[in-house]
Backbone as a ProteinNet text record, in pm:
[ID]
protein_1_A
[PRIMARY]
XXXXXXXXXXXXXXXXXXXXXXXXXXXXXXXXXXXXXXXXXXXXXXXXXXXXXXXXXXXXXXXXXXXXXXXXXXXXXXXXXXXXXXXXXXXXXXXXXXXXXXXXXXXXXXXXXXXXXXXXXXXXXXXXXXXXXXXXXXXXXXXXXXXXXXXXXXXXXXXXXXXXXXXXXXXXXXXXXXXXXXXXXXXXXXXXXXXXXXXXXXXXXXXXXXXXXXXXXXXXXXXXXXXXXXXXXXXXXXXXXXXXXXXXXXXXXXXXXXXXXXXXXXX
[TERTIARY]
-6250.2	-6173.3	-6234.6	-6096.5	-6127.7	-6245.6	-6328.6	-6464.2	-6402.5	-6275.5	-6218.5	-6155.5	-6163.3	-6092.4	-6211.7	-6211	-6321.7	-6246.6	-6326.3	-6292.3	-6342.4	-6264.6	-6300.8	-6240.4	-6337	-6311	-6326.7	-6401.1	-6444.8	-6355.3	-6348.8	-6244.1	-6360.9	-6472.9	-6579.4	-6574.4	-6528	-6559.4	-6499.2	-6580.8	-6527.9	-6399.5	-6341.8	-6200.6	-6111.2	-6134.1	-6030.1	-6054.5	-6174.4	-6168.5	-6081.9	-6103.1	-6048.5	-5880.1	-5845.8	-5694.7	-5625.1	-5713.2	-5651.5	-5659.2	-5749.5	-5748.5	-5654.5	-5616.1	-5499.2	-5359.1	-5352.8	-5233.8	-5181.5	-5283.7	-5286.8	-5299.8	-5223.8	-5221.6	-5382.6	-5457.9	-5565.3	-5655.2	-5648.7	-5724.2	-5669.5	-5545	-5489.1	-5553.7	-5571.5	-5625.3	-5761.2	-5858	-5992.9	-6005	-5904.8	-5971	-5895.1	-5789.4	-5689.3	-5607.9	-5576.4	-5511.8	-5396.9	-5320.2	-5244.7	-5188.1	-5111	-5098.4	-4950.5	-4921.4	-4830.9	-4794.6	-4700.3	-4705	-4577.5	-4550.7	-4446.3	-4463.1	-4426.1	-4409.6	-4329.7	-4184.2	-4086.4	-4156.5	-4233.5	-4280.5	-4405.4	-4470.4	-4576.2	-4555.6	-4443.3	-4404.3	-4311.6	-4259.5	-4195.8	-4320.1	-4423.6	-4542.8	-4596.5	-4637.4	-4687.8	-4600.6	-4468.3	-4376.7	-4361.3	-4399.4	-4409.7	-4569.6	-4645.9	-4788.3	-4858.7	-4836.4	-4913.4	-5058	-5161.2	-5299.2	-5342.4	-5328.2	-5372.9	-5516.8	-5548.2	-5717.8	-5748.5	-5697.1	-5716.6	-5576.5	-5593.8	-5508	-5547.8	-5474.5	-5520.1	-5392.4	-5447.7	-5355.9	-5364.6	-5278.6	-5295.5	-5311.5	-5389.6	-5443.8	-5328.4	-5220.5	-5096.2	-5007.8	-5010.3	-4927	-4980.9	-5115.1	-5177	-5154	-5132.8	-5086.5	-4980.1	-4871.5	-4749.9	-4756.8	-4828.9	-4846.5	-4992.6	-5055.2	-5145.2	-5144.6	-5046.5	-5029.3	-5007.1	-4943.3	-4901.5	-5049.7	-5137.7	-5285.4	-5358.8	-5321.4	-5422.7	-5365.7	-5236.9	-5217.4	-5249.9	-5322.9	-5391	-5506.4	-5579.6	-5749.9	-5817.3	-5770.7	-5866.7	-5886	-5780.6	-5777.6	-5843	-5936.2	-6001.4	-5893	-5876	-5783.2	-5881.3	-5850.6	-5934.8	-5835.3	-5893.3	-5827.4	-5868	-5767.3	-5793.4	-5711.9	-5774.2	-5705.6	-5563.4	-5466	-5313.7	-5316.4	-5388.4	-5429.5	-5489.8	-5582.5	-5653.4	-5534.4	-5481.8	-5394.4	-5277.4	-5237.8	-5137.4	-5207.9	-5313.1	-5375.1	-5396.7	-5414.8	-5390.1	-5242.3	-5173.2	-5025.7	-4964.9	-4861.6	-4813.6	-4682.5	-4617	-4479	-4494.1	-4373.1	-4346.3	-4367.3	-4322.4	-4296.8	-4381.4	-4497.3	-4610	-4556.7	-4541.9	-4494.6	-4655.3	-4758.8	-4881.6	-4952	-4895.4	-4951.9	-4940.2	-5038.1	-5012.7	-5126.4	-5102.3	-5171.4	-5215.1	-5353.3	-5375.2	-5408.9	-5315	-5333.9	-5348.4	-5415.4	-5407.1	-5305	-5344.7	-5193.5	-5130.1	-5217.4	-5143.4	-5062	-4994.5	-4928.9	-4785.5	-4709.8	-4612.7	-4642.9	-4738.1	-4750.5	-4753.7	-4666.5	-4635.6	-4626.9	-4719.1	-4718	-4618.6	-4581.7	-4489.7	-4347.1	-4333.7	-4197.5	-4098.8	-4122.1	-4024.2	-4010.7	-4039.3	-4071.5	-3924.2	-3892.8	-3792.7	-3698.4	-3613.9	-3513.6	-3432	-3292.3	-3192.9	-3132	-3182	-3111.5	-3248.3	-3249.3	-3353.8	-3318.4	-3389.2	-3401.6	-3509.6	-3465.5	-3578.5	-3564	-3687.6	-3680.2	-3812	-3744	-3780.9	-3832.9	-3954.1	-4011.8	-3950.5	-3890.6	-3814.5	-3955.7	-3934.2	-4035.3	-4024	-3929	-3902.8	-3917	-4020.5	-4047.3	-3942	-3859.3	-3761.3	-3647	-3604	-3511.5	-3579.1	-3711.8	-3772.5	-3775.1	-3787.6	-3777.5	-3629.8	-3541.1	-3390.4	-3329.7	-3404.1	-3342.8	-3403	-3563.5	-3601.8	-3545.9	-3493.8	-3444.4	-3281.1	-3221.5	-3093.2	-3088.8	-3186.2	-3210.5	-3254.1	-3340.8	-3349.3	-3218.4	-3145	-3002.6	-2922.9	-2923.1	-2816.8	-2851.5	-2979.2	-3028.6	-3044.3	-3131.5	-3208.4	-3316.8	-3391.9	-3497.1	-3638.6	-3625.5	-3741.5	-3706.6	-3812.6	-3805.7	-3917.4	-3889.4	-3984.9	-4004	-4127.2	-4175.1	-4215.7	-4173.8	-4253.4	-4352	-4440.7	-4544.2	-4477.5	-4527	-4468.9	-4381.3	-4354	-4259.9	-4371.3	-4278.3	-4350.2	-4430.3	-4524	-4574.2	-4509.6	-4468.8	-4404.2	-4479.1	-4622.7	-4676.2	-4706.8	-4641.4	-4621.4	-4566.9	-4620.9	-4567.6	-4406.5	-4368.5	-4229.6	-4131.3	-4190.8	-4141.7	-4112.3	-4243.7	-4241	-4134	-4133.1	-4047.3	-3888.9	-3838.5	-3749.9	-3697	-3798.3	-3786.1	-3757.5	-3805.9	-3802.7	-3846.3	-3946.5	-3995.8	-3959	-3864.4	-3834.4	-3954.9	-4034	-4155.9	-4232.2	-4178.9	-4256.1	-4160.6	-4059	-3932.1	-3921.2	-3913.5	-3865.2	-3990.7	-4026.9	-4108.8	-4113	-4210.6	-4229.3	-4353.3	-4319.5	-4401.1	-4433.9	-4541.7	-4583.3	-4598.1	-4510.1	-4507.9	-4595.7	-4692	-4764.3	-4693.9	-4617.6	-4516.9	-4406.5	-4309.7	-4173.6	-4086.4	-4078.2	-3999.5	-4044.6	-4165.5	-4204.5	-4129.3	-4147	-4074.6	-3922.6	-3865.2	-3714.5	-3698.2	-3779.9	-3757.6	-3780.2	-3843	-3873.1	-3792.7	-3702.2	-3576.3	-3477.1	-3448.5	-3334.5	-3357.5	-3474.2	-3502.9	-3464.7	-3470.8	-3428.4	-3275.8	-3212.8	-3052.4	-3028.7	-3107.4	-3097.3	-3032.3	-2909.6	-2851.6	-2906.9	-2915.9	-2987.3	-2847.1	-2868.1	-2749.2	-2785.7	-2695.2	-2762.5	-2624.5	-2640.9	-2529.5	-2533.1	-2437	-2410.8	-2294.5	-2282.9	-2127	-2073	-2146.4	-2079.3	-2081.7	-1958.9	-1983.9	-1960.3	-1898.5	-1919.5	-1814	-1804.3	-1666	-1695	-1594.9	-1591	-1666.4	-1752	-1849.4	-1770.3	-1651.8	-1608.5	-1515.3	-1523.1	-1440	-1556.7	-1679.3	-1738.2	-1820.5	-1868.1	-1919.5	-2057.2	-2113.9	-2238.9	-2292.7	-2235.7	-2269.6	-2407	-2473.3	-2572.4	-2637.2	-2770.8	-2809.1	-2823.3	-2864.5	-2861.5	-2991	-3035.9	-3148.7	-3095.6	-3070.6	-3016	-3123	-3108.9	-3223.5	-3192.4	-3257.2	-3229.6	-3322.5	-3284.6	-3403.1	-3440.8	-3504	-3581.7	-3444.2	-3501.7	-3390.6	-3323.3	-3404	-3393.4	-3341.4	-3427.8	-3393.3	-3327.9	-3320.5	-3232.5	-3322.8	-3263.4	-3325.3	-3381.4	-3475.9	-3529.7	-3447.2	-3465.3	-3335.9	-3426.6	-3552.8	-3560.9	-3525.1	-3504.7	-3433.9	-3307.1	-3221.3	-3076.8	-3036.1	-3160.8	-3135.8	-3135	-3208.6	-3212.1	-3113.6	-3029.8	-2924	-2848.3	-2766.4	-2668.2	-2556.2	-2521.3	-2420.4	-2436	-2348.3	-2341.7	-2225.4	-2245.6	-2148	-2122.8	-2015.8	-1954.7	-1920.3	-1961.4	-1905.3	-1818.9	-1693.8	-1584	-1611	-1576.7	-1607	-1493.4	-1385.4	-1267.5	-1295.3	-1384.5	-1405.9	-1449.3	-1516.7	-1558.4	-1735.5	-1805.4	-1930.3	-1949	-2063	-2096	-2165.7	-2229.5	-2333	-2367.7	-2427.4	-2485.6	-2637.4	-2703.7	-2862.5	-2886.5	-3010	-3031.8	-3022.6	-3051.6	-3050	-2907	-2807.3	-2662.3	-2630.7	-2634.8	-2601	-2645.1	-2770.3	-2815.1	-2767.5	-2720.4	-2667.6	-2538.5	-2443	-2320.6	-2297.9	-2408	-2409.5	-2449.8	-2538.1	-2604.1	-2517.7	-2442.6	-2333.2	-2216.2	-2182.6	-2073	-2122.7	-2236.7	-2300.9	-2269	-2313.9	-2319.4	-2176	-2103.1	-1940.7	-1887.7	-1935.8	-1886	-1944.3	-2044.5	-2120.4	-2079.3	-2054.9	-1985.1	-1851.4	-1777	-1629.1	-1606.3	-1704.7	-1682.4	-1751.3	-1835.7	-1899.1	-1817.2
3848.4	3719.5	3656.8	3587.2	3505.6	3404.1	3372.5	3297.4	3140.3	3127.5	2990.4	2955.1	3080.4	3059.4	3037.3	2937.2	2878.1	2869.9	2947.2	2956.6	2806.5	2749.6	2644.1	2698.8	2663.2	2686.4	2594.1	2478.2	2388.9	2220.8	2162.4	2061.1	1942.3	1957.2	1849.2	1878.1	1969.3	1989.5	1848.2	1805.5	1691.2	1708.4	1807.4	1795.7	1790.6	1872.9	1837.1	1674.3	1628.2	1480	1404.2	1426.3	1346.3	1380.8	1504.9	1500.4	1436.7	1419.4	1337.4	1187	1135.3	997.4	975.4	1083.2	1070.9	1059	1074	1037.8	893.6	814.9	687.3	614.6	507.4	429.6	379.6	337.7	311.5	408.9	537.6	670	687.2	687.4	728.2	632.7	496.3	405.9	433.6	495.6	496.7	615.1	698.5	846.6	844.9	734.4	760.5	899	911.4	1041.3	1068.6	1161	1176.2	1311.1	1338.6	1476.9	1553.8	1662.1	1710.1	1838.3	1841.1	1931.9	2004	2140.1	2221.9	2293.6	2422.8	2522.4	2450.3	2416	2368.4	2253.1	2176.6	2031.5	2057.5	2180.6	2210.8	2270.4	2375.4	2443	2340.2	2221.3	2135.7	2052.3	2032.7	1943.2	2045.9	2170.7	2262.6	2260.5	2282.1	2290.2	2172.4	2051.8	1923.1	1903	2006.3	1998.3	1865.6	1852.1	1752.6	1819.9	1745.6	1772	1771.1	1869.9	1920.5	1917.7	1854.4	1862.8	1972.8	1999.3	2123.3	2168.4	2274.7	2334.1	2369.2	2343.6	2367.9	2476.3	2597.6	2722.1	2777.2	2815.5	2884.7	3020.9	3085.8	3217.2	3322.9	3287.2	3372.5	3370.9	3260.4	3224.3	3300.4	3277.2	3314.8	3431	3546.9	3699.4	3661.4	3585.8	3567.4	3486.3	3377.6	3297.6	3314.7	3403.8	3444.9	3440.5	3491.6	3513.4	3357.3	3265.9	3124.1	3059.2	3076	3023.8	3075.7	3199.8	3239.8	3181.7	3141.7	3093.4	2948.1	2889.5	2741.3	2766.8	2805.2	2833.6	2725.9	2569.5	2506	2424.7	2454.4	2398.4	2486.2	2425.7	2549.6	2543.6	2653.7	2671	2690.9	2599.4	2603.3	2673.3	2790.4	2869.2	2837.7	2833	2762.5	2853.3	2879.9	2926.5	2859.1	2912.4	2843.3	2754.3	2760.3	2637.8	2523.1	2542.5	2426.4	2338.6	2426.4	2382.8	2299.1	2332.7	2236.7	2135.7	2113.3	2016.4	1890.9	1931.2	1852.1	1816.4	1896.6	1898	1748.7	1722.9	1593.3	1617.2	1742.6	1790.4	1839.4	1854.6	1898.3	2066.8	2116.4	2244.7	2286.4	2295	2321.2	2457.8	2464.6	2588.9	2649.4	2580.4	2656.9	2626.5	2530	2492	2338.2	2300.7	2154.1	2144.5	2059.4	2031	1853.7	1832	1713.3	1664.2	1558.2	1516.9	1361.5	1331	1178.4	1092.9	963.4	862.6	836.2	827	775.6	869.6	977.4	1047.6	987	859.7	819.1	689.7	629.7	508.5	462.6	359.9	335.4	202	102.2	-29.8	-60.2	23.1	-12.4	24.3	63.6	122.9	7.4	-131.6	-208	-254.9	-222.4	-251.5	-159.8	-40.3	24.5	77.1	134.5	184.6	88.6	140.3	55.2	20.6	95.2	117.5	124.5	59.6	41.2	-14.7	45.6	18.1	-78	-194.8	-289	-289.1	-262.7	-280.8	-380.1	-462.3	-581.3	-596.9	-560	-559.4	-460.8	-331.7	-236.6	-147	-166.1	-117.4	32.9	72.8	221.6	317.4	412.8	525.4	615	658.6	717.5	689.7	544.5	482.5	490.9	439	452.2	579.1	692.9	814.6	866.7	809.9	848.2	783.7	653.9	575.7	607.8	674.9	735.8	849.7	929.5	1076.5	1039.7	927.5	912.8	831.4	766	699.3	803	931.9	1023.9	1095.2	1139.4	1213.3	1143.3	1014.2	927.9	889.1	933.5	904.9	774.9	722.1	582.5	609.7	481.1	513.2	476.9	443.9	388.6	339.9	310.2	233.1	156.9	5.3	-86.4	-166	-157.1	-189.3	-320.4	-417.6	-518.8	-504.2	-616.1	-624.4	-608.4	-541.4	-546	-417	-320.7	-219.1	-104.9	4.5	126.8	175	269.9	349	481.2	492.7	605.1	738	721.7	851.2	884	799.8	827.8	944.1	1038.7	1192.5	1161.9	1071.3	1090	1046.1	938.5	907.2	1034	1109.3	1233.8	1330.7	1380.7	1447.9	1396.3	1285.3	1209.4	1226.5	1199.8	1190.7	1366.7	1444	1584.9	1617.1	1582.7	1597.9	1483	1394.5	1292.8	1229.1	1192.9	1114.2	1191	1287.8	1372.2	1369.4	1309.3	1304.2	1165.7	1069.1	943.5	826.8	758.3	657.4	566.6	548.5	448.9	353.9	225.1	130	22.1	-10.4	-103.2	-242.1	-345.7	-481.7	-585.7	-631.5	-734.7	-867.8	-867.2	-1034.7	-957	-930	-864.1	-977.8	-1105.2	-1214.2	-1233	-1219.5	-1205.5	-1074.4	-970	-834.8	-868.7	-933.7	-941.5	-1016.6	-1135.5	-1233.7	-1150	-1069.4	-974.3	-914	-846.2	-751.4	-830.5	-967.8	-1042.8	-1075.1	-1095	-1155.3	-1033.1	-885.4	-784.8	-764.5	-852	-842.6	-746.4	-737.1	-641.4	-706.4	-697.3	-771.9	-739.2	-845.1	-801.1	-777.7	-702.7	-665.6	-642.9	-715.7	-700	-676	-584.9	-576.5	-711.6	-768.6	-889.5	-917.7	-956.9	-960.3	-1080.6	-1200	-1332.3	-1357.9	-1395.2	-1442.4	-1322.5	-1213.8	-1080.2	-1005.3	-927.2	-866.5	-712.8	-651.1	-513.6	-425.4	-334.3	-263.5	-207.6	-143	-68.8	-150.5	-274.4	-354.6	-436.9	-414.1	-463.3	-377.8	-412.3	-324.9	-284.8	-177.3	-139.4	-6.7	25.8	145	145.8	33.9	37.8	-136.4	-95.2	-241.3	-332.5	-263.3	-309	-290.6	-382	-327.1	-358	-267.9	-301.8	-333.2	-410.2	-475.2	-442.2	-394.4	-366.6	-425.5	-491.2	-595.3	-543	-598.4	-560.3	-521.4	-419.5	-363.1	-462.3	-573.2	-659.5	-797.5	-834.5	-973.9	-980	-860.9	-859.9	-902.8	-941.6	-1028.7	-1175.3	-1180.6	-1333.1	-1413.4	-1561.1	-1652.1	-1655.7	-1651.1	-1659.8	-1530.4	-1411.3	-1292.2	-1328.5	-1405.6	-1412	-1489.2	-1597	-1704.5	-1626.4	-1515.8	-1448.8	-1353.5	-1309.4	-1213.4	-1263.4	-1175	-1191.4	-1146.3	-1058.6	-968.1	-961.2	-1020.4	-976.1	-874.5	-752.9	-659.5	-644.6	-609.2	-576.2	-439.4	-357.3	-235.1	-257.2	-243.6	-255.4	-162.3	-217.1	-109.6	-128.9	-51.3	-83.4	-7.8	62.4	99.1	-10.5	46.6	-51.2	-83.8	-8.1	-62.4	-182.3	-253.5	-394.7	-369.4	-286.4	-276.7	-155.6	-111.6	3.2	-16.6	81.7	76.4	105.5	44	9.6	133.2	250.2	361	398.1	397.9	404	313.9	203	88.3	100.4	152.9	168.1	281.4	401.9	527.3	499	398.7	379.5	287.7	225.1	149	223.6	301.1	399.8	481.9	555.7	654.6	610.4	466	387.4	356.9	334.9	329.1	422.4	539.7	678.2	715.2	694.2	727.8	655.7	517.3	442.4	480.1	535.2	566.5	716.4	795.5	911.4	915.5	849.8	801	749.1	669.3	600.7	667	797.6	859.1	917.8
11337.4	11332	11206.5	11154.6	11023.5	11049.1	10949.2	10937.2	10983.5	10916.8	10972.4	11119.8	11200.7	11318.2	11406.3	11498.9	11587.8	11734.5	11820.7	11952.1	12030.1	12117.6	12183.4	12318.9	12418.7	12575.2	12662	12609.5	12695.6	12657.9	12755.5	12767.5	12708.6	12709.2	12659.6	12506.2	12462	12298	12209.5	12123.1	12028.7	11995.1	11945.4	11887.2	12027.1	12129.3	12242.8	12273.4	12261.9	12313.7	12204.1	12091.7	11978.2	11981	12013.8	12032.8	12139.1	12250.9	12378.7	12326.9	12233.4	12170.6	12072.5	12016.2	11915.8	11980.6	12105.3	12174.9	12171.6	12157.4	12152.1	12030.3	12009	11874.5	11836.4	11927.8	11902.2	11850.8	11913.5	11865.6	11734.7	11710.3	11568.6	11450.1	11493.7	11390.3	11386.1	11486.5	11468.2	11390.5	11407.8	11342.9	11202.6	11192.8	11078.7	11050	11169.6	11184.7	11290.9	11273.9	11394.8	11416.9	11516.1	11568.2	11530	11475.1	11452.6	11533.8	11622.1	11726.9	11705.4	11742.6	11745.2	11617	11648.9	11525.9	11419.8	11444.5	11358	11266.3	11354.2	11279.5	11186.9	11245.2	11155.7	11034.5	11060.6	10942.4	10820.2	10874.8	10785.7	10716.5	10787.7	10739.8	10614.1	10646	10540.1	10415.2	10445.3	10332.7	10236.2	10302.5	10213.8	10180.7	10199.5	10143.7	10209.3	10329.7	10397	10408	10389.5	10393.9	10511.9	10621.4	10751.3	10745.1	10849	10847.6	10933.2	11061.3	11131	11221.1	11270.1	11356.1	11492.6	11595.4	11740.2	11779.1	11807.2	11821.2	11979.4	12028.9	12194.3	12143.7	12209.7	12226.9	12226.6	12301.2	12302.8	12212.2	12111.7	11992.2	11863.1	11870.5	11722	11653.3	11714.9	11670.5	11578.6	11651.7	11592.6	11439.4	11426.6	11330.4	11217.6	11280.4	11205	11049.2	10982.4	10862.7	10807.9	10847.7	10841.2	10812.2	10911.3	10938.9	10812.6	10783	10676.9	10551.8	10539.4	10409.2	10381.6	10462.3	10462.5	10464.2	10365.2	10374	10394.7	10345.4	10365.4	10508.1	10589.7	10734.8	10842.6	10881.6	11004.8	11125.3	11189.6	11311.4	11419.4	11527.8	11651.9	11743.7	11774.7	11902.5	12049.4	12135.8	12279	12388.1	12486	12583	12603.1	12650.7	12700.6	12780.7	12885.9	12991.6	12921	12828	12775.3	12664.2	12601.2	12505	12587.9	12685.4	12764.2	12821.4	12836.4	12868.1	12741.7	12622.2	12538.8	12460	12520.5	12433.8	12480.8	12386.8	12419.4	12473.5	12479.7	12507.7	12669.4	12728.7	12865.7	12841.5	12747	12742.2	12601.1	12579.9	12466.9	12396.8	12262.7	12181.4	12130.4	12156.3	12158.9	11981.1	11919.6	11791.5	11780.4	11699.8	11659	11550.9	11462.4	11338.5	11369.3	11282.3	11290.2	11117.4	11107.7	10967.3	10931.5	10805.9	10786.1	10829.2	10858.1	10871.7	10731.9	10609.6	10503.6	10424.4	10482.9	10404.2	10381.7	10430.2	10386.4	10373.6	10325.3	10323.4	10167.5	10098.5	9960.1	9935.4	9906.2	9896.1	9818	9681.5	9594.7	9642.5	9722.5	9790.2	9760.2	9775.9	9778.7	9612.6	9533.7	9384.4	9329	9407.8	9366.3	9469.7	9440.7	9538	9551.1	9615.1	9640.6	9783.9	9882.2	10012.7	10111	10188.6	10291.2	10410.5	10506.8	10641.1	10672	10764.1	10810.9	10951.6	11024.6	11175.7	11197.4	11279.4	11334.9	11485.1	11500.3	11647.3	11727.5	11660.2	11753.6	11835.8	11961.1	12039	12105.6	12085.6	12153	12038.9	12082.5	11986.9	11957.7	12072.9	12040.5	11964.6	11950.5	11863	11744.6	11716.9	11597.8	11515.5	11576.5	11521.3	11507.9	11571.3	11551.2	11433.5	11409.7	11300.6	11150.9	11164.8	11038.9	11021.7	11097.9	11064.4	11025.1	11065.2	11016.7	10889	10834.7	10733.7	10610.6	10669.9	10569.1	10536.5	10629.6	10624.9	10540.1	10550.2	10493.5	10343.6	10287.6	10161.8	10135	10232.3	10214.2	10154.8	10088	10010.4	10077.3	10199.2	10269.6	10392.4	10505.3	10638.3	10624.7	10669.9	10627.6	10772.7	10848.1	10974.8	10964.1	11084.2	11096.9	11196.9	11203.2	11301.9	11456.9	11512.9	11664.2	11688.1	11577.2	11590.9	11649.6	11711.5	11764.9	11643.6	11667.6	11584.2	11527.6	11425.5	11365.5	11405.4	11417.6	11452.9	11590.1	11688.6	11830.9	11850.3	11947.5	11937.2	11981.8	12055.6	12085.8	11938.5	11869.9	11761.6	11648.9	11653.7	11553.2	11599.9	11739.8	11782.9	11764.9	11760.6	11739.7	11591.7	11502.8	11368.9	11307.2	11384.3	11367.9	11205.5	11174.4	11046.7	10933.7	10954.6	10821.2	10806.4	10878.9	10820.7	10711.1	10676.7	10539	10451.4	10453.1	10360.3	10322.7	10394.7	10358.9	10375.8	10275.5	10265.5	10373.4	10461	10593.1	10552.9	10559.4	10511.8	10635.2	10682	10758.7	10677.3	10711.1	10644.6	10698.1	10682	10739.3	10730.3	10628.1	10611.9	10590.9	10691.7	10683.9	10635.5	10635.7	10570.2	10425.3	10399.7	10247.3	10179.2	10259.3	10202	10200	10289.3	10285.6	10140.6	10145.9	10034.2	9885.1	9859.7	9773.7	9730.1	9839.1	9825.7	9780.5	9830.9	9801.4	9656.5	9595.5	9481.6	9365.8	9428.4	9331.4	9361.7	9403.9	9435.5	9562.9	9634.1	9757.4	9884.5	9921	10030.9	10167.1	10246.3	10377.2	10460	10532.7	10635.6	10788.5	10889.8	11020.5	11103.7	11202.8	11291.2	11397.6	11426.6	11488	11539.9	11673.7	11738.7	11689.9	11636	11639.8	11458.7	11411.9	11263.4	11191.9	11224.2	11152.2	11115.1	11018.2	10965.4	11031.3	11021.1	11079.2	10963.6	11028.9	10922.9	10792.6	10824.9	10717.2	10621.3	10660.6	10544	10454.6	10467.4	10390.3	10270.9	10169.2	10065.2	10090.2	10160.3	10182.8	10094.5	10031.9	9937.5	9881.7	9833.8	9752.4	9775.9	9727.9	9708.4	9860.6	9945.7	10081.8	10162.1	10251.3	10338.5	10475.8	10553.4	10678.2	10785.8	10860.3	10939.6	11100.4	11177.8	11323.3	11399.9	11484.3	11582.6	11713.7	11781.6	11916.9	12011.8	12087.7	12182.9	12288	12317.9	12413.1	12374.7	12251.1	12216.1	12077.5	12021.8	11883.3	11797.6	11692.9	11565.5	11574.2	11527.6	11530.1	11469.1	11497.8	11439	11279.9	11271.7	11123.8	11037.9	11099.3	11009.9	11010.2	11115.6	11125.5	10997	10977.9	10877.3	10731.6	10730.2	10589.9	10556.8	10655.4	10644	10544.4	10489.4	10381.2	10428.3	10507.1	10544.7	10724.1	10786.9	10939.3	10918	11012.1	11038.6	11200.3	11227.3	11368.4	11369	11475.3	11523.9	11621.3	11602	11696.1	11827	11915.8	12050.1	12161.8	12117.5	12221.9	12367.5	12377.9	12500.9	12601.7	12703.9	12826.5	12789.6	12716.4	12706.2	12637.3	12681.1	12645.8	12516.9	12482.2	12358.2	12314.9	12220.4	12162.7	12148.5	12186.4	12169	12016.2	11992.2	11854.2	11745.5	11781.5	11698.5	11680.9	11767.9	11748.7	11674.2	11675.9	11612.8	11453.4	11431.2	11279.4	11222.7	11309.9	11269	11236.6	11301.8	11254	11120.1	11071.2	10965.5	10857.4	10867	10759.1	10721.3	10827.3	10799.8	10715.8	10738.8	10685.5	10540.4	10511.9	10373	10310.9	10368.1	10297.5	10276.9	10350.3	10333.1	10207.5	10207.6	10091.4	9935.7	9953.1	9851.9	9778.5	9884.3	9850.8	9798.9	9873.3	9851.2	9693.9	9658.9	9533.9	9404.8	9438.8	9328.6	9278.6
[MASK]
+++++++++++++++++++++++++++++++++++++++++++++++++++++++++++++++++++++++++++++++++++++++++++++++++++++++++++++++++++++++++++++++++++++++++++++++++++++++++++++++++++++++++++++++++++++++++++++++++++++++++++++++++++++++++++++++++++++++++++++++++++++++++++++++++++++++++++

């Protein structure tokens, strides 16, 4: 067996204990690390040169992916029985592979000094919504996602699965002072855009192609009054059907795709 492949069979092993802690935000902050689980996500991380600290692989899968593991000489591989892998997996149907990487891979404090298309999330709490919005922002060619205090953790396993690898493509920045950040963007000529049902124009009637920051609020209470006061453009998504509202990820997706459509139409 390759010298970097290490067998683990005990649930009391320090690596297994660490992985269990990494499923929670407190553990991720403690170790400054997060879990990337599933073959597709691990392959995506490796293709984007994410500095993996180590891999955990189920014995039954290892023969199929051995060549991939051997191509990453710096990171050790911990080989475990399938039953033990299932105990640390964050998914209902484990694929038999995960990697651990440092949290800092997508942090860039200078992000707001450049770029012209952003998404701002204010106190968005559902990790599934967060991951979906990150993925949509990536798909629509936005320059970054800015998170206020109180947002879900983008490294939450559910957010990671919803984002489907987009955390490796698009910069994500946690902003301790989200209002200072919006002021900075406005000073650069970036317009703050919010979906709102009152005093709003239909989304496709407004210029949204570029120099915008689309702000999405909390799933239950929406945007704070302070954020609403900072908004330059309020957009409305028509709903001729019987649904009373759209969830945060759906509303964000419609606005981001309209921005992309305008940009592609005008180019």
